[in-house]
DSSP file (Angstrom, degrees, kcal/mol; ACC not computed):
  #  RESIDUE AA STRUCTURE BP1 BP2  ACC     N-H-->O    O-->H-N    N-H-->O    O-->H-N    TCO  KAPPA ALPHA  PHI   PSI    X-CA   Y-CA   Z-CA
    1    1 A M              0   0    0      0, 0.0    15,-0.2     0, 0.0     3,-0.1   0.000 360.0 360.0 360.0 150.3  -19.9 -115.4   41.8
    2    2 A G        -     0   0    0     13,-1.9    14,-0.1     1,-0.2     2,-0.0  -0.053 360.0 -57.4 -93.4-161.9  -21.5 -112.7   43.9
    3    3 A R        -     0   0    0     11,-0.1    12,-2.7     1,-0.1     2,-0.4  -0.322  49.5-125.4 -80.2 162.7  -23.2 -109.5   43.0
    4    4 A C  E     +A   14   0A   0     10,-0.2     2,-0.3    -3,-0.1    10,-0.2  -0.871  34.2 158.7-110.0 145.6  -21.6 -106.8   41.0
    5    5 A Y  E     -A   13   0A   0      8,-1.9     8,-3.4    -2,-0.4     2,-0.5  -0.981  38.8-107.5-154.7 162.8  -21.3 -103.1   42.0
    6    6 A K  E     -A   12   0A   0     -2,-0.3     6,-0.2     6,-0.2     2,-0.1  -0.817  32.4-141.7 -97.7 140.2  -19.2 -100.1   41.2
    7    7 A N    >   -     0   0    0      4,-2.8     3,-1.9    -2,-0.5    -1,-0.0  -0.245  38.7 -85.4 -85.5-179.5  -16.7  -98.9   43.9
    8    8 A K  T 3  S+     0   0    0      1,-0.3    -1,-0.1     2,-0.1    -2,-0.0   0.712 128.9  54.0 -66.0 -21.8  -15.9  -95.3   44.7
    9    9 A D  T 3  S-     0   0    0      2,-0.1    -1,-0.3    48,-0.0    48,-0.1   0.418 119.6-106.4 -89.0  -0.9  -13.3  -95.2   41.9
   10   10 A G  S <  S+     0   0    0     -3,-1.9     2,-0.3     1,-0.3    -2,-0.1   0.489  74.6 135.3  88.3   6.0  -15.8  -96.3   39.2
   11   11 A Y        -     0   0    0     47,-0.1    -4,-2.8     1,-0.0     2,-0.3  -0.692  58.9-117.3 -87.1 141.0  -14.5  -99.8   38.8
   12   12 A V  E     -A    6   0A   0     45,-0.7    19,-2.6    -2,-0.3    20,-0.4  -0.619  34.6-163.9 -74.0 131.2  -17.0 -102.8   38.6
   13   13 A M  E     -AB   5  30A   0     -8,-3.4    -8,-1.9    -2,-0.3     2,-0.5  -0.906  12.7-145.4-121.6 144.5  -16.3 -105.2   41.5
   14   14 A V  E     -AB   4  29A   0     15,-2.5    15,-2.1    -2,-0.3     3,-0.4  -0.962  19.9-149.6-112.6 117.9  -17.6 -108.8   42.0
   15   15 A S        +     0   0    0    -12,-2.7   -13,-1.9    -2,-0.5    13,-0.2  -0.251  69.6  48.4 -79.0 169.0  -18.3 -109.8   45.5
   16   16 A G  S    S+     0   0    0     10,-0.4     3,-0.2   -15,-0.2    -1,-0.2   0.695  71.1 119.3  80.3  17.1  -18.0 -113.2   47.1
   17   17 A M    >   +     0   0    0     10,-3.3     3,-2.2    -3,-0.4     6,-0.2  -0.219  21.4 144.8-108.6  44.0  -14.5 -113.9   45.8
   18   18 A H  T 3   +     0   0    0      1,-0.3    -1,-0.2     8,-0.1     9,-0.1   0.671  67.3  55.3 -66.2 -19.1  -12.8 -114.3   49.1
   19   19 A G  T 3  S+     0   0    0     -3,-0.2    -1,-0.3     8,-0.1     2,-0.3   0.512  83.3 106.8 -90.1   0.3  -10.3 -117.0   47.9
   20   20 A H  S X  S-     0   0    0     -3,-2.2     3,-1.6     1,-0.1     7,-0.1  -0.580  72.3-134.6 -74.2 138.8   -9.0 -114.9   45.0
   21   21 A K  T 3  S+     0   0    0      1,-0.3    -1,-0.1    -2,-0.3    -3,-0.0   0.681 106.8  49.1 -68.1 -17.6   -5.5 -113.5   45.5
   22   22 A K  T 3  S+     0   0    0     -5,-0.1    -1,-0.3     5,-0.1     2,-0.1   0.295  84.3 123.1-101.5   8.1   -6.6 -110.1   44.2
   23   23 A A    <   -     0   0    0     -3,-1.6     6,-0.2    -6,-0.2    -8,-0.1  -0.444  57.7-132.1 -72.3 140.6   -9.7 -110.0   46.5
   24   24 A N    >   -     0   0    0      4,-2.7     3,-2.2    -2,-0.1    -1,-0.1  -0.178  40.8 -81.2 -81.7-175.7   -9.9 -107.0   48.9
   25   25 A S  T 3  S+     0   0    0      1,-0.3    -1,-0.1     2,-0.1    -2,-0.1   0.680 133.5  52.4 -65.5 -16.3  -10.7 -107.3   52.6
   26   26 A S  T 3  S-     0   0    0      2,-0.2   -10,-0.4    -9,-0.0    -1,-0.3   0.458 120.5-108.4 -97.2  -0.5  -14.4 -107.6   51.8
   27   27 A G  S <  S+     0   0    0     -3,-2.2   -10,-3.3     1,-0.3     2,-0.4   0.727  74.1 134.2  82.0  21.3  -13.8 -110.4   49.3
   28   28 A A        -     0   0    0    -13,-0.2    -4,-2.7   -12,-0.2    -1,-0.3  -0.814  35.0-165.4-104.5 146.6  -14.5 -108.4   46.1
   29   29 A V  E     -B   14   0A   0    -15,-2.1   -15,-2.5    -2,-0.4    -6,-0.1  -0.991  32.5 -96.8-130.3 138.4  -12.4 -108.5   43.0
   30   30 A P  E >>  -B   13   0A   0      0, 0.0     4,-1.5     0, 0.0     3,-0.6  -0.272  26.2-135.8 -53.5 135.2  -12.3 -106.1   40.1
   31   31 A A  H 3> S+     0   0    0    -19,-2.6     4,-2.9     1,-0.2     5,-0.2   0.884 105.2  58.1 -56.6 -42.0  -14.4 -107.4   37.2
   32   32 A H  H 3> S+     0   0    0    -20,-0.4     4,-1.9     1,-0.2    -1,-0.2   0.805 103.6  51.5 -64.7 -28.1  -11.6 -106.4   34.8
   33   33 A T  H <> S+     0   0    0     -3,-0.6     4,-2.4     2,-0.2    -1,-0.2   0.904 111.4  47.3 -68.7 -43.0   -9.2 -108.6   36.6
   34   34 A L  H  X S+     0   0    0     -4,-1.5     4,-2.1     1,-0.2    -2,-0.2   0.931 114.5  46.7 -63.7 -45.6  -11.5 -111.6   36.4
   35   35 A N  H  X S+     0   0    0     -4,-2.9     4,-2.0     1,-0.2    -1,-0.2   0.885 112.1  49.3 -69.1 -37.0  -12.2 -111.0   32.7
   36   36 A A  H  X S+     0   0    0     -4,-1.9     4,-2.4    -5,-0.2     5,-0.2   0.908 109.3  52.3 -66.4 -42.5   -8.5 -110.6   31.8
   37   37 A E  H  X>S+     0   0    0     -4,-2.4     5,-1.3     1,-0.2     4,-1.2   0.892 110.4  48.8 -58.9 -39.7   -7.6 -113.7   33.7
   38   38 A K  H  <5S+     0   0    0     -4,-2.1    -1,-0.2     1,-0.2    -2,-0.2   0.894 110.4  51.4 -64.8 -41.5  -10.1 -115.6   31.7
   39   39 A K  H  <5S+     0   0    0     -4,-2.0    -2,-0.2     1,-0.2    -1,-0.2   0.909 117.1  36.9 -62.3 -44.5   -8.9 -114.2   28.5
   40   40 A I  H  <5S-     0   0    0     -4,-2.4    -1,-0.2     2,-0.2    -2,-0.2   0.521 106.3-124.6 -90.9  -6.8   -5.3 -115.1   29.1
   41   41 A G  T  <5S+     0   0    0     -4,-1.2     2,-0.3    -5,-0.2    -3,-0.2   0.693  77.8  63.6  77.9  19.0   -6.0 -118.4   30.8
   42   42 A R  S   <S-     0   0    0     -5,-1.3    -2,-0.2    -6,-0.2    -1,-0.2  -0.966  88.1 -80.9-161.0 170.0   -4.1 -117.8   34.0
   43   43 A S        -     0   0    0     -2,-0.3     2,-0.2     1,-0.1    -9,-0.0  -0.405  54.2 -99.0 -70.9 152.4   -3.9 -115.6   37.1
   44   44 A L        -     0   0    0     -2,-0.1    -1,-0.1   -11,-0.1     2,-0.1  -0.521  38.7-119.6 -70.6 142.4   -2.3 -112.3   36.9
   45   45 A R    >   -     0   0    0     -2,-0.2     3,-1.7     1,-0.1    -1,-0.1  -0.329  29.8-102.0 -74.9 164.3    1.3 -112.2   38.1
   46   46 A A  T 3  S+     0   0    0      1,-0.3    -1,-0.1    -2,-0.1    -2,-0.1   0.815 122.5  47.3 -58.9 -31.9    2.3 -109.9   41.0
   47   47 A N  T 3  S+     0   0    0     22,-0.0    23,-2.1     2,-0.0     2,-0.4   0.209  97.3  94.5 -99.2  16.3    3.8 -107.3   38.6
   48   48 A E  E <   +C   69   0B   0     -3,-1.7     2,-0.3    21,-0.2    21,-0.2  -0.836  46.2 178.7-111.9 147.5    0.9 -107.3   36.2
   49   49 A V  E     -C   68   0B   0     19,-2.9    19,-2.5    -2,-0.4     2,-0.5  -0.902  28.7-114.0-134.2 165.1   -2.1 -105.0   35.9
   50   50 A V  E     -C   67   0B   0     -2,-0.3     2,-0.4    17,-0.2    17,-0.2  -0.895  26.3-156.0-107.1 133.3   -5.1 -104.7   33.6
   51   51 A H  E     -C   66   0B   0     15,-2.7    15,-2.3    -2,-0.5     2,-0.7  -0.879  13.4-136.6-107.3 139.9   -5.4 -101.7   31.4
   52   52 A H  E >   -C   65   0B   0     -2,-0.4     3,-1.2    13,-0.2    13,-0.2  -0.867  15.2-155.1 -89.5 114.1   -8.7 -100.4   30.0
   53   53 A K  T 3  S+     0   0    0     11,-3.2    -1,-0.2    -2,-0.7    12,-0.1   0.866  94.6  39.3 -58.8 -42.1   -7.8  -99.5   26.4
   54   54 A N  T 3  S-     0   0    0     10,-0.3    -1,-0.3     2,-0.2     3,-0.1   0.297 110.3-121.5 -97.0  10.6  -10.6  -96.9   25.9
   55   55 A R  S <  S+     0   0    0     -3,-1.2     2,-0.8     1,-0.2    -2,-0.1   0.647  70.4 133.9  61.6  17.5  -10.0  -95.6   29.6
   56   56 A N    >   -     0   0    0      1,-0.1     3,-1.4     3,-0.1    -1,-0.2  -0.879  44.3-159.9 -96.4 108.6  -13.7  -96.5   30.5
   57   57 A K  T 3  S+     0   0    0     -2,-0.8   -45,-0.7     1,-0.3   -25,-0.2   0.690  87.4  54.9 -62.3 -20.9  -13.4  -98.2   33.8
   58   58 A A  T 3  S+     0   0    0    -47,-0.2     2,-1.2     1,-0.1    -1,-0.3   0.506  85.4  89.7 -92.6  -5.7  -16.8  -99.8   33.4
   59   59 A D    <   +     0   0    0     -3,-1.4    -5,-0.2     1,-0.1    -3,-0.1  -0.720  44.3 162.0 -92.6  97.6  -16.1 -101.4   30.1
   60   60 A N        +     0   0    0     -2,-1.2    -1,-0.1    -8,-0.1     2,-0.1   0.020  18.8 141.7-109.3  30.3  -14.7 -104.8   30.9
   61   61 A S    >>  -     0   0    0      1,-0.1     3,-1.6     3,-0.0     4,-0.5  -0.421  62.2-119.3 -61.0 145.2  -15.1 -106.4   27.6
   62   62 A S  G >4 S+     0   0    0      1,-0.3     3,-0.8     2,-0.2    -1,-0.1   0.835 113.5  58.6 -58.8 -34.4  -12.2 -108.7   26.7
   63   63 A S  G 34 S+     0   0    0      1,-0.2    -1,-0.3     3,-0.0    -3,-0.0   0.683 105.2  51.1 -68.3 -16.4  -11.4 -106.6   23.6
   64   64 A N  G <4 S+     0   0    0     -3,-1.6   -11,-3.2   -11,-0.1     2,-0.4   0.499  96.7  86.7 -98.6  -7.5  -11.0 -103.5   25.8
   65   65 A L  E <<  -C   52   0B   0     -3,-0.8     2,-0.4    -4,-0.5   -13,-0.2  -0.782  48.7-179.5-106.8 135.5   -8.5 -105.1   28.3
   66   66 A R  E     -C   51   0B   0    -15,-2.3   -15,-2.7    -2,-0.4     2,-0.4  -0.980  19.5-143.1-134.6 125.0   -4.9 -105.4   28.1
   67   67 A V  E     +C   50   0B   0     -2,-0.4     2,-0.3   -17,-0.2   -17,-0.2  -0.678  37.0 154.7 -87.9 135.9   -2.6 -107.2   30.6
   68   68 A M  E     -C   49   0B   0    -19,-2.5   -19,-2.9    -2,-0.4     2,-0.1  -0.954  45.0 -84.5-151.6 166.6    0.7 -105.3   31.0
   69   69 A T  E  >  -C   48   0B   0     -2,-0.3     4,-2.5   -21,-0.2   -21,-0.2  -0.399  39.3-113.7 -72.3 157.4    3.4 -104.8   33.6
   70   70 A R  H  > S+     0   0    0    -23,-2.1     4,-2.8     1,-0.2     5,-0.2   0.926 117.8  51.4 -51.7 -48.3    3.0 -102.2   36.3
   71   71 A S  H  > S+     0   0    0    -24,-0.2     4,-2.1     1,-0.2    -1,-0.2   0.931 109.9  46.4 -57.9 -49.7    5.9 -100.3   34.7
   72   72 A A  H  > S+     0   0    0      1,-0.2     4,-2.4     2,-0.2    -1,-0.2   0.903 112.5  52.6 -64.7 -39.0    4.6 -100.3   31.2
   73   73 A H  H  X S+     0   0    0     -4,-2.5     4,-2.4     1,-0.2     5,-0.2   0.943 108.6  49.0 -58.1 -49.1    1.1  -99.2   32.6
   74   74 A S  H  X S+     0   0    0     -4,-2.8     4,-1.4     1,-0.2    -1,-0.2   0.884 112.2  48.8 -59.7 -39.2    2.7  -96.3   34.4
   75   75 A K  H  X S+     0   0    0     -4,-2.1     4,-1.3     2,-0.2    -1,-0.2   0.902 109.2  53.6 -65.5 -41.6    4.5  -95.2   31.3
   76   76 A L  H  X S+     0   0    0     -4,-2.4     4,-0.8     1,-0.2     3,-0.4   0.914 109.7  45.9 -59.3 -46.0    1.4  -95.5   29.2
   77   77 A H  H  X S+     0   0    0     -4,-2.4     4,-1.3     1,-0.2     3,-0.3   0.784 104.2  63.4 -75.5 -22.8   -0.6  -93.2   31.6
   78   78 A K  H  < S+     0   0    0     -4,-1.4    -1,-0.2    -5,-0.2    -2,-0.2   0.871  99.2  55.4 -61.7 -35.3    2.3  -90.7   31.7
   79   79 A K  H  < S+     0   0    0     -4,-1.3    -1,-0.2    -3,-0.4    -2,-0.2   0.766 104.6  54.4 -67.6 -29.0    1.8  -90.2   28.0
   80   80 A Y  H  <        0   0    0     -4,-0.8    -1,-0.2    -3,-0.3    -2,-0.2   0.818 360.0 360.0 -70.3 -32.9   -1.8  -89.4   28.6
   81   81 A D     <        0   0    0     -4,-1.3    -1,-0.2    -3,-0.1    -2,-0.2   0.462 360.0 360.0 -83.8 360.0   -1.1  -86.6   31.1
């Protein structure tokens, strides 16, 4: 694994992950994605995202992460607003 850094949106990114399907054009993957995939024992599906339960983008502990569908995640965030 590469180095970790925060992107402009406040998410922790892990560089050097060029082969990962969620890697950006620079080869970085959100740490929350990697941690959630490790927790559930598989790659995220195309319609899945990772939600930070406490809304802290930098808290990537497995207990703070929840895998959910994009639709469910959108509905959840509409409740917050």
